[in-house]
C-alpha positions, 0 to 999 in steps of 0.5 A: 895201191900204187901203180907203174906209171909210165908217159911215152911223149915227144918234145912240142907234143901238147897232149903228151904235155898236157898227160904230163902236167895232169898226173903232175897235179894229181900227183901222181908219180911217173917216168917219161920215155920220150921218143926222140931223146931214146930210141928204145922208147920207140921201138916199145911202142912199135911192139905194143902196135902204139903210134898216137902219142900220149900213150900212158902205161898205167901198171898193165893198162896201155893208152893212147892220147889224153883221155883224163877220165881214162886215165883215173879209172887205170890209176884206180884199178 
């Protein structure tokens, strides 16, 4: 079952780029929300209590940082 995937990122963020590249290589569609270009994206992160990028929202799961194993587990769930 396909889940909505959102990646909160910032320009010049290496782990953000890695996470988006990883999802692309797996054929997983995602929406990028760049905190530098979209002030509401930063507000979303603050509401979630997360400040380490990237933040991936996969269905009901929020992941902070680039962790391929956690991403795969969330996609499988």
